[in-house]
DRENDO-1510 file (C-alpha; in Angstrom, 1 decimal, always signed):
<recs>
REC; n; res; u; v; w
REC; 1; MET; +0.4; +0.2; +0.0 .
REC; 2; PHE; +2.7; +2.4; +1.1 .
REC; 3; ARG; +4.6; +1.7; -2.5 .
REC; 4; THR; +1.8; +2.5; -4.4 .
REC; 5; LEU; +1.3; +5.9; -2.8 .
REC; 6; ALA; +4.7; +6.9; -2.7 .
REC; 7; THR; +4.8; +6.0; -6.7 .
REC; 8; ALA; +1.6; +8.0; -6.7 .
REC; 9; ALA; +3.6; +10.7; -4.9 .
REC; 10; ILE; +6.7; +10.8; -7.1 .
REC; 11; LEU; +4.7; +11.0; -10.5 .
REC; 12; ALA; +2.7; +13.7; -9.3 .
REC; 13; LEU; +6.0; +15.3; -8.1 .
REC; 14; THR; +7.2; +14.9; -11.3 .
REC; 15; VAL; +4.4; +16.6; -13.2 .
REC; 16; THR; +4.7; +19.4; -10.3 .
REC; 17; ALA; +8.0; +19.5; -11.1 .
REC; 18; ALA; +7.6; +20.1; -14.9 .
REC; 19; GLN; +5.2; +23.3; -13.8 .
REC; 20; ALA; +7.2; +24.8; -11.2 .
REC; 21; ASP; +8.9; +28.7; -11.9 .
REC; 22; THR; +12.1; +28.4; -9.7 .
REC; 23; SER; +14.1; +25.8; -7.7 .
REC; 24; SER; +13.0; +27.3; -4.7 .
REC; 25; GLN; +9.1; +26.9; -5.6 .
REC; 26; LEU; +9.9; +23.3; -6.6 .
REC; 27; GLY; +11.6; +22.5; -3.3 .
REC; 28; ALA; +8.6; +23.6; -1.7 .
REC; 29; ARG; +6.0; +21.5; -4.1 .
REC; 30; ILE; +8.1; +18.2; -3.5 .
REC; 31; HIS; +8.3; +18.6; +0.3 .
REC; 32; ALA; +4.6; +19.4; +0.5 .
REC; 33; ALA; +3.8; +16.5; -2.0 .
REC; 34; ALA; +6.0; +14.3; +0.2 .
REC; 35; GLU; +4.0; +15.4; +3.7 .
REC; 36; LYS; +0.6; +14.5; +2.4 .
REC; 37; ALA; +2.4; +10.6; +0.9 .
REC; 38; CYS; +3.8; +10.4; +4.1 .
REC; 39; ALA; +0.5; +11.4; +6.2 .
REC; 40; PRO; -0.7; +7.8; +6.8 .
REC; 41; GLU; +2.4; +7.1; +8.5 .
REC; 42; ALA; +2.3; +9.9; +11.0 .
REC; 43; ALA; +0.1; +8.6; +14.4 .
REC; 44; PRO; -0.6; +11.9; +16.0 .
REC; 45; GLY; -1.6; +10.8; +19.5 .
REC; 46; MET; +0.9; +7.9; +20.1 .
REC; 47; HIS; +3.4; +7.7; +22.5 .
REC; 48; PRO; +6.2; +7.4; +22.5 .
REC; 49; SER; +5.7; +10.7; +19.8 .
REC; 50; ALA; +9.3; +11.3; +18.9 .
REC; 51; HIS; +9.5; +7.8; +17.5 .
REC; 52; TYR; +6.4; +8.5; +15.1 .
REC; 53; ASP; +7.5; +11.9; +14.3 .
REC; 54; ALA; +11.2; +10.2; +13.2 .
REC; 55; ILE; +9.0; +7.9; +11.2 .
REC; 56; PHE; +7.1; +10.8; +9.4 .
REC; 57; GLU; +10.0; +12.9; +9.0 .
REC; 58; HIS; +12.3; +10.0; +7.6 .
REC; 59; CYS; +9.5; +9.4; +4.9 .
REC; 60; VAL; +9.3; +13.0; +3.6 .
REC; 61; TYR; +13.2; +13.4; +3.9 .
REC; 62; ARG; +13.0; +10.3; +1.6 .
REC; 63; ILE; +10.5; +10.9; -0.6 .
REC; 64; SER; +11.8; +14.4; -1.4 .
REC; 65; ASN; +15.5; +13.1; -1.9 .
REC; 66; SER; +14.2; +10.5; -4.4 .
REC; 67; ALA; +12.2; +13.0; -6.5 .
REC; 68; MET; +14.8; +15.8; -6.2 .
REC; 69; THR; +17.5; +13.3; -7.7 .
REC; 70; LYS; +14.8; +12.6; -10.4 .
REC; 71; TYR; +14.2; +15.8; -11.2 .
REC; 72; GLN; +17.6; +16.6; -11.3 .
REC; 73; ALA; +18.5; +13.5; -13.5 .
REC; 74; ALA; +15.8; +14.2; -16.2 .
REC; 75; ALA; +17.1; +18.0; -16.1 .
REC; 76; ARG; +20.7; +17.1; -16.9 .
REC; 77; ALA; +19.8; +14.7; -19.3 .
REC; 78; LYS; +17.9; +17.5; -21.2 .
REC; 79; ALA; +20.2; +19.6; -20.9 .
REC; 80; VAL; +22.9; +17.2; -22.4 .
REC; 81; GLN; +20.2; +16.4; -25.3 .
REC; 82; ASN; +19.6; +20.4; -26.0 .
REC; 83; ASP; +23.6; +21.1; -26.1 .
REC; 84; ARG; +23.8; +17.8; -28.4 .
REC; 85; LEU; +20.7; +19.5; -30.7 .
REC; 86; ALA; +22.9; +22.6; -30.7 .
REC; 87; GLY; +26.3; +21.1; -31.9 .
REC; 88; ASN; +28.0; +21.9; -28.8 .
</recs>
């Protein structure tokens, strides 16, 4: 179930990334989408709360990092392709 949510979040992040104007907007959108995807892992009211907060934060970090890595790789590939088309 979580893999399905993570895959859907990454797909949504990819579409969102294509629409982002600046890197700060991209980072904010990715972080917001990662928080949404990780919401089922947040357990408000559970004890110890530090443990559940750490699980949630790790989930957000993992998804955000994965999405940014994929976005940066796609941007690099596009830049290389543009250089080839330009004859550089």
